[in-house]
C-alpha positions as CSV (number, residue, x, y, z in Angstrom):
1,M,-0.5,-12.6,-30.9
2,T,-4.7,-11.5,-31.8
3,K,-5.3,-8.5,-32.8
4,G,-8.0,-8.5,-29.7
5,S,-4.6,-9.2,-27.4
6,I,-2.4,-5.8,-29.4
7,V,-5.9,-3.8,-28.9
8,A,-5.1,-5.7,-24.5
9,K,-2.3,-4.7,-24.6
10,K,-2.9,-1.4,-25.0
11,L,-5.8,-0.1,-23.8
12,W,-6.0,-1.6,-20.4
13,K,-2.5,-3.0,-20.3
14,I,-2.8,-5.8,-19.4
15,G,0.5,-7.9,-18.8
16,L,2.6,-6.7,-18.3
17,K,6.0,-6.6,-16.0
18,D,5.8,-2.0,-16.0
19,Y,1.9,-1.4,-14.3
20,N,2.1,-4.6,-11.5
21,T,-0.5,-6.2,-14.4
22,Q,2.5,-10.0,-15.5
23,Y,-0.1,-11.9,-13.1
24,F,-3.3,-11.3,-15.7
25,D,-4.2,-12.7,-19.2
26,W,-7.4,-13.6,-21.5
27,N,-8.5,-16.2,-22.0
28,K,-9.7,-17.2,-25.8
29,E,-13.1,-17.0,-25.0
30,G,-12.8,-13.3,-23.7
31,D,-12.5,-13.4,-19.7
32,L,-9.8,-12.2,-17.2
33,I,-7.3,-14.9,-16.2
34,I,-5.0,-14.7,-12.3
35,K,-1.9,-16.2,-13.3
36,E,0.5,-17.4,-11.0
37,G,3.0,-19.6,-12.0
38,H,1.0,-22.6,-13.8
39,N,-2.4,-22.0,-11.9
40,I,-4.9,-20.6,-13.7
41,Y,-8.3,-18.8,-12.0
42,N,-10.9,-17.6,-14.0
43,V,-11.8,-14.1,-12.2
44,R,-15.8,-14.5,-14.2
45,Y,-15.5,-17.8,-13.1
46,L,-14.6,-16.9,-9.5
47,A,-17.1,-14.1,-10.1
48,E,-20.3,-15.9,-10.8
49,K,-19.1,-18.5,-7.9
50,F,-19.6,-16.4,-5.4
51,G,-21.0,-13.4,-6.3
52,T,-20.2,-9.5,-6.0
53,S,-19.0,-7.6,-5.3
54,L,-15.8,-9.5,-4.4
55,E,-12.5,-8.9,-3.4
56,I,-10.1,-11.0,-4.1
57,L,-6.2,-10.9,-2.6
58,M,-2.8,-12.9,-4.1
59,P,-0.4,-14.2,-1.7
60,F,1.9,-15.4,-4.5
61,I,1.9,-11.3,-5.5
62,I,3.3,-9.7,-2.2
63,E,5.7,-12.5,-1.4
64,E,7.5,-12.6,-5.5
65,R,7.5,-8.4,-5.2
66,L,8.8,-7.9,-1.3
67,E,11.3,-11.2,-2.2
68,D,11.8,-9.5,-5.3
69,F,12.7,-6.3,-3.7
70,L,15.8,-7.6,-0.8
71,D,17.4,-9.7,-3.8
72,L,17.7,-6.6,-4.8
73,V,18.5,-4.4,-2.1
74,T,20.8,-7.0,-1.1
75,D,22.9,-7.4,-4.8
76,L,23.0,-3.9,-5.5
77,S,24.6,-3.4,-2.4
78,K,27.2,-5.9,-2.7
79,K,27.7,-4.5,-6.1
80,I,28.7,-0.8,-4.9
81,G,30.2,-1.5,-1.4
82,Y,27.4,-0.7,0.6
83,Q,28.2,-1.8,4.4
84,G,25.1,-0.8,6.4
85,K,22.3,-2.9,6.6
86,F,19.0,-2.7,5.1
87,F,15.1,-3.6,7.1
88,Y,12.0,-3.7,5.6
89,H,9.6,-2.5,7.4
90,Y,5.5,-3.0,6.4
91,P,3.9,-0.5,7.8
92,M,0.7,-1.8,8.9
93,K,-2.0,0.2,8.1
94,V,-2.0,-0.2,5.2
95,N,-3.7,-3.6,4.9
96,Q,-3.4,-5.2,8.3
97,N,-5.8,-8.4,7.1
98,K,-3.5,-11.9,8.6
99,E,-3.5,-13.4,4.9
100,I,-1.2,-10.2,3.6
101,V,0.7,-9.4,7.5
102,M,1.9,-13.1,7.4
103,S,2.4,-13.4,3.8
104,L,5.0,-10.3,4.5
105,V,6.2,-12.0,7.7
106,G,7.5,-14.9,5.5
107,E,9.2,-13.6,3.2
108,G,11.5,-11.4,6.2
109,A,9.4,-8.2,6.2
110,H,10.0,-6.5,9.4
111,L,6.9,-4.6,10.7
112,E,5.8,-0.6,12.1
113,T,2.8,-0.1,13.6
114,S,0.7,3.5,14.0
115,S,-1.3,2.5,17.1
116,Y,-1.7,0.7,19.8
117,N,-4.2,-2.3,18.5
118,E,-2.0,-2.7,15.6
119,L,0.8,-3.6,18.1
120,W,-1.5,-5.1,20.2
121,L,-1.6,-7.3,17.0
122,V,1.7,-7.5,16.8
123,K,2.3,-9.0,20.7
124,K,-1.2,-11.8,19.8
125,M,1.0,-13.4,17.6
126,L,3.9,-13.5,19.3
127,E,2.9,-15.2,21.8
128,Q,0.9,-17.9,19.4
129,E,4.6,-18.6,18.2
130,T,3.8,-17.2,14.8
131,F,6.8,-14.8,14.7
132,N,10.6,-15.1,14.5
133,P,11.2,-13.3,18.3
134,N,14.6,-11.4,16.4
135,I,12.1,-9.4,13.8
136,R,12.5,-5.2,14.4
137,I,8.6,-3.5,15.3
138,L,9.3,0.3,14.6
139,C,6.2,2.3,16.6
140,S,5.1,5.3,15.1
141,G,1.6,7.6,15.9
142,P,0.8,9.9,18.9
143,K,2.2,7.2,22.2
144,T,-1.3,7.0,24.5
145,D,-0.7,5.8,28.3
146,K,-2.0,2.6,26.5
147,Y,0.7,2.5,23.3
148,I,3.8,3.8,26.3
149,N,2.5,0.0,27.9
150,L,2.8,-2.3,25.9
151,I,6.1,-0.9,24.0
152,D,7.4,-1.4,27.0
153,D,6.0,-4.2,28.1
154,L,6.8,-6.5,24.8
155,Q,10.7,-4.3,25.6
156,H,10.6,-5.9,28.5
157,K,10.4,-9.5,26.8
158,G,13.5,-8.8,24.6
159,I,11.3,-7.7,21.7
160,K,12.7,-5.5,19.9
161,I,10.7,-2.7,19.2
162,F,11.7,1.0,18.3
163,P,9.4,3.7,20.1
164,L,9.7,6.7,17.1
165,I,9.7,10.0,19.7
166,E,7.3,12.2,17.4
167,G,6.3,15.3,19.7
168,P,7.2,16.8,23.2
169,N,5.4,14.2,25.4
170,E,7.0,11.3,23.9
171,L,10.5,13.0,24.2
172,K,9.9,13.4,28.3
173,F,9.0,10.1,28.6
174,L,11.6,7.9,25.9
175,Q,14.7,10.2,25.9
176,Y,16.1,8.6,28.6
177,S,15.2,4.8,27.6
178,K,17.7,1.6,29.0
179,Y,15.3,0.6,25.1
180,D,16.8,1.4,22.0
181,V,14.2,4.5,20.4
182,G,13.5,6.0,17.6
183,I,13.1,10.4,16.6
184,R,11.3,11.4,14.3
185,L,12.3,14.5,11.9
186,D,9.3,17.2,10.5
187,M,11.2,17.6,6.9
188,P,11.2,20.8,5.3
189,I,11.6,19.4,2.8
190,K,7.5,19.2,0.5
191,A,7.5,16.5,-2.5
192,S,4.9,16.3,-5.3
193,S,2.3,13.4,-3.7
194,H,-0.6,12.8,-2.1
195,W,0.8,14.0,1.1
196,N,1.4,17.4,0.2
197,K,0.3,19.5,3.7
198,P,2.4,22.7,4.1
199,I,2.8,21.5,7.2
200,D,3.0,18.7,9.1
201,R,2.2,17.2,12.4
202,F,4.5,15.1,13.4
203,G,7.8,15.0,14.4
204,F,10.4,17.6,15.7
205,S,12.5,20.1,13.0
206,A,16.1,19.5,12.6
207,K,17.3,22.7,14.9
208,E,14.9,21.3,17.6
209,I,16.7,18.0,17.9
210,L,20.5,18.7,17.0
211,E,20.2,21.0,20.3
212,M,18.8,18.6,22.9
213,K,20.6,16.9,25.5
214,S,22.0,13.1,24.2
215,F,19.1,10.6,23.9
216,K,20.2,7.6,26.2
217,N,20.3,5.0,22.7
218,L,19.2,6.3,20.0
219,K,19.1,4.2,17.7
220,I,16.9,5.4,14.4
221,L,16.4,9.2,12.4
222,H,13.3,9.2,10.3
223,Y,11.2,10.6,8.4
224,H,8.4,10.3,6.2
225,I,8.7,12.4,3.1
226,G,4.9,11.1,1.2
227,S,2.6,8.3,-0.6
228,Q,2.6,8.2,-3.8
229,I,5.7,10.3,-4.5
230,E,5.9,11.7,-7.7
231,K,9.7,12.5,-9.3
232,F,12.5,10.8,-8.1
233,S,14.3,13.7,-7.4
234,D,11.2,14.5,-4.3
235,V,12.6,10.8,-2.7
236,V,16.6,11.5,-3.2
237,S,16.5,15.9,-2.4
238,P,15.1,14.7,1.2
239,I,18.0,12.4,2.1
240,K,20.3,14.9,1.8
241,Y,19.0,17.0,4.1
242,A,18.0,13.5,6.1
243,L,21.9,12.6,6.3
244,D,23.2,16.5,6.7
245,V,21.5,16.2,9.5
246,Y,22.2,12.7,11.5
247,F,25.5,12.9,11.0
248,K,25.4,15.7,12.5
249,L,22.9,14.0,15.7
250,K,25.6,11.3,15.5
251,E,28.6,13.6,17.4
252,K,26.6,13.7,20.1
253,N,24.8,10.2,19.8
254,P,26.7,8.0,18.7
255,S,24.9,4.8,19.3
256,L,22.9,6.7,16.1
257,D,23.6,3.9,13.0
258,T,19.4,3.6,11.9
259,L,18.0,5.8,8.3
260,D,14.8,5.3,8.2
261,I,13.3,6.6,4.8
262,G,10.0,6.8,5.2
263,G,6.8,5.2,2.4
264,G,6.6,6.9,-1.0
265,M,6.7,4.9,-3.7
266,P,4.2,4.9,-6.0
267,I,1.9,2.2,-7.8
268,P,1.6,2.5,-11.1
269,Y,-2.3,3.1,-10.8
270,N,-3.0,5.1,-13.9
271,R,-1.4,2.8,-16.1
272,T,2.2,5.7,-16.8
273,K,4.9,4.4,-16.4
274,S,6.8,6.1,-12.7
275,Y,10.6,5.3,-12.4
276,P,12.4,2.2,-11.8
277,V,12.4,1.1,-8.9
278,D,16.1,-0.1,-9.4
279,K,17.2,2.7,-10.4
280,L,16.2,5.1,-7.4
281,M,17.5,2.7,-5.1
282,D,20.8,2.7,-6.5
283,K,20.3,6.5,-6.3
284,I,20.1,6.2,-2.8
285,L,22.9,3.6,-1.7
286,K,25.7,5.6,-3.8
287,L,24.4,8.4,-2.0
288,I,24.4,7.3,1.9
289,K,27.8,5.8,1.0
290,S,29.0,9.4,-0.8
291,E,27.8,11.4,2.2
292,S,29.1,9.3,4.5
293,E,32.8,8.8,2.9
294,K,33.2,12.0,2.7
295,R,33.0,11.7,6.5
296,G,35.3,9.5,6.8
297,L,31.9,7.5,8.6
298,P,30.5,4.5,9.0
299,H,27.6,3.3,6.0
300,P,23.9,3.4,8.7
301,N,21.8,0.9,8.6
302,L,19.0,2.0,5.9
303,V,14.9,1.3,6.5
304,C,12.4,2.0,3.8
305,E,8.5,1.2,4.8
306,W,7.0,1.2,0.9
307,G,3.7,-0.9,1.7
308,R,1.8,0.4,-1.0
309,Y,4.4,-0.2,-3.0
310,I,4.5,-4.4,-1.6
311,V,0.7,-4.8,-1.6
312,A,-1.9,-2.4,-3.6
313,P,-1.2,-4.5,-6.7
314,A,-2.0,-8.0,-4.5
315,Q,-6.5,-7.8,-4.6
316,I,-8.9,-7.0,-7.5
317,T,-12.2,-5.4,-6.7
318,V,-15.2,-6.7,-9.1
319,F,-18.6,-6.4,-9.6
320,K,-21.4,-6.7,-11.4
321,I,-23.2,-4.3,-14.2
322,I,-25.9,-4.5,-13.0
323,D,-27.9,-1.3,-15.3
324,T,-26.9,0.6,-17.4
325,K,-28.3,4.3,-18.8
326,L,-27.4,7.1,-21.4
327,I,-26.2,10.0,-20.5
328,S,-28.3,12.7,-22.4
329,N,-26.4,16.1,-21.5
330,K,-23.4,15.8,-25.1
331,K,-21.4,18.5,-22.6
332,S,-20.3,15.3,-20.8
333,P,-17.6,13.0,-22.1
334,A,-19.2,10.3,-21.2
335,K,-22.4,8.7,-22.9
336,K,-23.8,6.1,-20.9
337,W,-23.6,5.1,-16.6
338,Y,-22.8,1.9,-15.8
339,V,-24.1,0.9,-12.0
340,V,-21.9,-1.8,-10.1
341,D,-23.2,-3.3,-7.3
342,G,-21.2,-2.4,-5.0
343,S,-19.7,1.3,-3.6
344,F,-16.9,2.7,-4.5
345,M,-17.7,5.7,-1.0
346,N,-18.1,2.3,0.5
347,D,-15.6,0.1,-1.1
348,M,-13.1,1.7,-2.4
349,T,-12.8,4.5,-0.6
350,D,-9.3,6.6,-1.9
351,T,-12.3,6.4,-4.9
352,W,-13.6,9.3,-2.7
353,A,-12.0,11.1,-0.5
354,I,-8.4,11.7,-2.0
355,N,-9.5,11.5,-5.6
356,Q,-7.6,7.4,-6.8
357,R,-7.2,7.0,-9.8
358,W,-7.9,3.2,-11.0
359,A,-6.8,1.0,-13.7
360,V,-10.4,-1.0,-14.6
361,S,-10.8,-3.4,-17.2
362,P,-14.2,-5.8,-18.4
363,A,-13.4,-9.3,-16.5
364,N,-15.3,-10.9,-19.7
365,N,-17.2,-9.9,-22.5
366,K,-13.8,-8.0,-24.0
367,K,-15.3,-6.9,-27.2
368,D,-12.6,-4.8,-28.5
369,G,-13.7,-3.4,-31.2
370,E,-17.2,-2.0,-29.6
371,L,-16.2,1.0,-27.1
372,T,-18.0,3.5,-25.4
373,E,-16.7,6.3,-22.6
374,V,-18.4,5.8,-19.9
375,W,-18.7,6.4,-16.1
376,F,-19.9,3.5,-12.5
377,A,-21.7,5.1,-9.8
378,G,-22.1,2.6,-6.8
379,S,-25.3,0.9,-5.3
380,S,-26.2,3.5,-3.1
381,C,-28.6,6.8,-2.7
382,D,-25.7,9.4,-2.9
383,S,-24.5,11.5,-5.9
384,D,-21.1,11.5,-5.0
385,D,-20.3,7.1,-4.8
386,I,-19.6,7.1,-8.8
387,Y,-15.9,6.7,-10.6
388,V,-14.9,8.3,-13.4
389,G,-11.8,8.3,-14.6
390,D,-9.4,10.9,-15.9
391,G,-12.6,12.3,-17.2
392,S,-13.9,9.6,-18.9
393,V,-13.5,5.5,-19.0
394,T,-13.0,3.5,-22.4
395,Y,-14.8,0.5,-22.0
396,P,-16.4,-2.8,-24.7
397,E,-20.3,-1.3,-25.0
398,F,-22.4,-3.1,-23.1
399,D,-26.6,-2.8,-22.7
400,S,-28.0,-4.7,-19.6
401,G,-31.0,-5.5,-21.0
402,N,-29.4,-7.7,-23.6
403,G,-29.8,-10.3,-21.3
404,A,-25.8,-10.5,-20.6
405,T,-23.3,-10.0,-18.2
406,L,-20.5,-7.6,-17.4
407,Y,-18.2,-8.0,-14.8
408,T,-15.5,-5.8,-14.2
409,V,-12.6,-5.4,-12.4
410,F,-10.5,-2.6,-10.6
411,Y,-7.1,-3.4,-10.2
412,D,-4.2,-2.6,-7.0
413,T,-7.2,-2.4,-4.4
414,G,-5.3,-4.4,-1.5
415,A,-4.0,-1.1,0.1
416,Y,-5.8,0.7,3.2
417,Q,-9.2,0.4,0.8
418,D,-10.6,-2.5,4.0
419,S,-9.1,-1.0,6.0
420,L,-10.4,2.5,5.7
421,A,-14.4,1.0,4.2
422,G,-17.2,1.2,6.3
423,H,-21.0,0.6,6.0
424,H,-22.8,3.7,4.1
425,C,-26.2,3.4,3.0
426,M,-25.7,0.6,5.2
427,L,-23.6,-1.5,2.5
428,S,-22.1,-4.9,3.5
429,S,-17.8,-5.2,2.4
430,P,-17.5,-7.3,-0.1
431,L,-17.4,-10.9,0.2
432,K,-13.1,-11.4,0.4
433,I,-11.4,-14.6,-1.0
434,I,-8.3,-15.6,-1.5
435,V,-5.9,-16.9,-4.5
436,E,-2.8,-18.9,-3.7
437,N,-1.6,-22.7,-4.8
438,G,-3.8,-23.3,-6.9
439,H,-6.9,-23.6,-3.5
440,I,-9.9,-21.0,-3.1
441,V,-10.3,-19.8,0.5
442,V,-12.8,-17.4,1.4
443,A,-11.5,-15.7,3.9
444,R,-14.3,-12.8,4.7
445,K,-17.8,-14.1,3.9
446,R,-20.7,-11.8,2.6
447,E,-22.7,-9.7,5.0
448,T,-25.7,-10.3,6.4
449,P,-28.1,-7.5,6.5
450,D,-28.6,-8.6,10.5
451,D,-24.3,-8.8,10.4
452,V,-23.8,-5.1,9.4
453,G,-26.8,-3.8,11.8
454,K,-24.8,-5.3,15.0
455,E,-22.0,-2.3,13.6
456,F,-24.8,-0.5,14.1
457,G,-26.7,-1.3,17.5
458,W,-29.4,-3.2,16.3
């Protein structure tokens, strides 16, 4: 291993499975490469060919991650003797791009929708006979009349649709449905996560649920404790609470057979180690098995909706550094501004909206011995259109005036960024390409000013 490779693995943590970067490396010229088996894609070459800003989607990463996760649960279930079935449901709100949804479904994922429009996409796929009709669909989110009518329509066609009741009006319509339904528990236990609201507007308290009259076909008790849950114990503790409600609810509703623990498995965005998924799933299955057997009851079926965990590592966003500027303020931890040809507010909205941290590395000109502290600035007129990391970002020294070119990569951008993106300052969205099986396909062309203008009625 060269000195440069050692520095790269330590500083940018490239090529390490603990950080989901085993698919990346640098070649001998210092260019970042994507590895798909024996296929190699040079990121600098792709940036030069298609221009920047650029999103590179790698469906093979999604497929491998989901396959590994499903195999893990199957193996653990056999090992500990867990008798319930396991269902992975992908929450479409994480990223509705067809290439992502179809990759997941192709590996055995079921789906969760959160709106009428998302369920309409499922209906469209079913009509085109691109989905197995045995796929299971959970329906979350407030149920508008159109949403409820579409749920009813698909249920009449024999599709396994499970509306999750989250409010009193939905309860009125769905409690005595002849089709299977679920209900959402408003979990009083809070977690260290991005979803740490002291008051949750979804679902019903345990007291409210246990005082309800019997349902006609209640199948699922669902809750969601948080996104990016930081502590192992914050995943496990709510399960204990939910199981107590589940078993009490089952006394009045014997059709109840499934516990849905929602989402929350974190991504190491800032390249610090998190709790491993195998230890977490082992703990979850053993806990549910133990609590069931104490009561002499069957092990419930288990649903999880870890969308970000599966899809975030499958996309990177590439920018070109178009300008550099010294920071004269001596109190600043950064020494330079690096200006990119894209917008964080527009292309990676979570940077601005929830102060999301990202792993960043160069895609070329990787000078390991010449480093400085930088801040990144987007190509809009907004002072919030910046990325400063945890104070600053350690990055290769670069001068935009010497004729050289530097491309920079932001990792793990496959979750939420596309669906949240807009057109701040009327900027175009990044061009998106798909790399898989040795092929490169343009999934979204670069928008022209006319394309963007039409969004605003011009």
